[in-house]
C-alpha positions, 0 to 999 in steps of 0.5 A, a space after each residue: 930879708 931887705 938889706 938896711 938903707 936905700 935900695 940902690 941900682 948897684 944892690 939890686 945888680 949885685 943880688 942878681 949877678 948883673 951889671 948895673 947898667 943892665 938894671 938901670 935900662 930895666 928900671 928906669 926906661 919906659 916899660 915897653 923897652 925893658 924887655 929890649 933892654 934885657 931878655 924877657 926872663 932877666 927883665 922880669 927878675 929885675 922888676 920882681 926883685 925891685 918890688 920885693 926890696 921896695 926899690 923907687 927910682 930917683 928922678 932927679 938923679 935920672 935927670 941929671 944923667 939924661 939932661 931930661 926932667 921927665 916932666 911934661 906940662 899939660 895946658 887946659 882951659 878948666 880942668 873942672 870941665 869933664 872933657 878936659 879932665 878926662 883928656 888929662 886923666 888919659 894923658 897922665 896914665 900914659 905919661 906914668 907908664 913911660 916913666 914921665 910925670 905930668 902936671 896941669 895948669 888952667 888958662 880960662 882960654 884967655 890968650 894973655 893968660 895962656 901965654 903967661 902959663 906957657 912960660 911958667 911951665 917951660 920955667 920948670 924945665 919940662 921936656 915938652 908940653 901938651 896943649 889943650 887950649 889952642 885957639 885956631 889962630 894959634 896966637 898963644 903959640 908963637 912964644 920964641 921959647 916954644 920953638 926949642 920945646 916939643 909940643 903936641 895939641 889935643 882936642 883942638 887944632 890950630 890953622 897953622 898945622 901944629 901936630 895934634 890929636 883930635 876927634 874927627 870933630 867935622 865928621 861928628 857934626 855930620 853924623 848928627 845932621 844925617 840922624 836928623 835929616 833921617 828923622 825928617 827935620 827941615 828947620 834946625 838950629 846950631 848952638 856953636 860954641 866959641 868961635 875961636 875953638 876948632 871943636 865948635 867950628 869943625 862940628 858946626 861945619 860938618 853939620 851945616 855943610 851935610 845940610 846944605 848938601 841935602 838942599 837945606 841950607 842953614 840960615 846964618 841966623 840959626 847958628 848962634 855962638 856960646 860959651 861951652 857950658 850950660 848958661 851958655 847953651 841956655 841963652 843960645 837956645 832961648 835965642 833960637 826958640 824965641 820965635 814961635 812962627 820960625 821955631 826950629 824943630 831940632 837943635 844941635 849943640 856942640 857940647 853936651 853942657 851947652 845941650 843941658 842949657 838947651 834942655 833948660 831953655 826948652 823946659 821954660 817953654 813947655 817944649 818936651 824933648 824927643 816930642 816937640 823939639 829933637 836935641 843933640 849934643 857932643 862928646 858923650 860925656 857920662 852924664 848925657 845918658 843918665 839924664 831924665 830925657 837921655 841925651 843923643 850925643 857924639 862919642 868922643 875919645 876924650 881919654 884916648 886923645 890924651 894917651 895918643 898925645 903923650 905917644 906922639 909927644 915922646 916921639 917928638 922929644 926923642 927927635 922923630 917926625 910926627 903927623 896929627 892924628 884924627 880919631 873917629 867919633 860915634 853917634 849915640 842916639 838916645 830919646 832927646 831926638 825922638 822918632 820920625 817927624 817926617 820922611 827922611 831928607 838925606 837927599 845926595 
């Protein structure tokens, strides 16, 4: 029967005949270090008794002992976007496994708001930040306060080379190009996303580089920038499909939601996906495979990016050197790109 009053490390230690420091290392340290803090059997006994008695760590007390808050902040453009929501879920799970708490704030990709939100997060005395809204120029990351706070970029990179975890976006773009080239598409267009985001820039570059290597350079007017949403994709696709005599037979949208918007533009013109127009997206969000015409898309390991970003951040907080990580994409070919329209054009 449990004792009355709060369950403490000392009471658990006394019941098990252990020193309180051993119990503390097992229960208050990262889960994967518990076995090293004590033998496997001892660590298991400590955790079982703690669960039985309903022990809950006191994060304030732990923070006072370690001078750490055990809190990390996560910045995203919009948590309503499924890509960043999935990245955050992975980050939050990985943080919890390590005894950390995570909270998220939106910046709407506005550099002034980015700086404000970074300052707000730092004011909460976080141990580190995960930044999912970085612009290629890294302008919002030049705050003096950030120099003393570990941070890791996720989903996007900067030209400055800050530690980041991203999908291999350039390779993803190449995979789409190779797929469309194998189907015989000579005339293609790109819905390129926002120019300030590495995701759009790298995916577009991978795609157009592969077409150029095949001897089929994509004309500049066939690369149209847009917001990463359905409205932006629809507008960009309407521009690309407007000229009947110069209409591409295939479109690559660097984001699934932009691709869904492009599908709407194609419907307005009575173009059937997979027949009159091939269409591919990026990220392989759960919706992609469930559309009326399932969308060919590049699978990006979104949740894993969040998990790996936390792992790197923990190492940076501990003072360790870290290197950026690039995770592999996979092409998921579906009905929206249809069958061959001519001989393969893969080239060199």
